[in-house]
N, C-alpha and C positions, 0 to 999 in steps of 0.2 A: 460461460456459465460457471458458477462457483463450484469447485470440486471439493468433496469431502474425502480425505484419505486418512485412515487410522484415527478417526475422530477429530481431525484438524481440518480447518477450512483454508483453501487456497484461492486467491482472487487474481484474475488477470489485471493488467494495468488499468484498463477502463473501469472495471468493477471496483478496484481499489479507490480510484478517484471518486466515484459515486458514493461508495461507502463512507469514506472519510469526510466528504463534504456534508453528508447528511448526519452521520453519527456524532461528529465533533464540531459541527456548525462552522466549517471553514468557509471563508468568502470565495476562495479559489484554491485549486490544487493542480499540480501537473507532475508528470513523471519523466525521467530521462534514464536511458540505459548507459551505464558506465562500467566497463570491464567486469562483468559478472555480478554487478550489483545494480540496484535501481535507486536513484536519488529522487526523493519526493520533495518538491518545493511547494510551500503553502503560505497562506495568509489567514490568520484567525479573525474572528469578528471584531476584536479590539484593535485591528490594523497591525498587530505585530506579525512579523514574518519569520519564517524558519525553513530549515531544510534538514533532511535526515537521509542516511543511507541504509538500505535494507538488502539482505541477501536474497538473490533471485533463485527460484526453484523451477525445474522443468519436470513435468509429469512424464511417465513413460508413454511412448507412442504419441507424443505431442511436441510441436515446436514452439508452443506458446509458453512464454516465461510468466511465472506467477509469484505472488507475494503471499507469505503466510499471515493470515488474519491475526493470529496471536501476537506476532511481532509488531504489527501496526497498533493493536490495542495497548500493548505494553508501553510503547513509545508515547502515544497520545494521552494515556491516562496518567503517566508520570510527569508530563510537562504541562 
């Protein structure tokens, strides 16, 4: 479930994939955990591929790693 903390939204890895696929019309998208960061690999509708690294966040009292929605939006709107 999407968490809102201090007016910011945090998505778990599955939610991030669903969000990016629909919001930015990606053909496919997957995530991978790499030393405290999450790498997102994707393909756009024009068949161009890319990948990016994002800082991972942990909410208190939870073991689930999350991505900040603002970080995702900033990356995908600038590219």
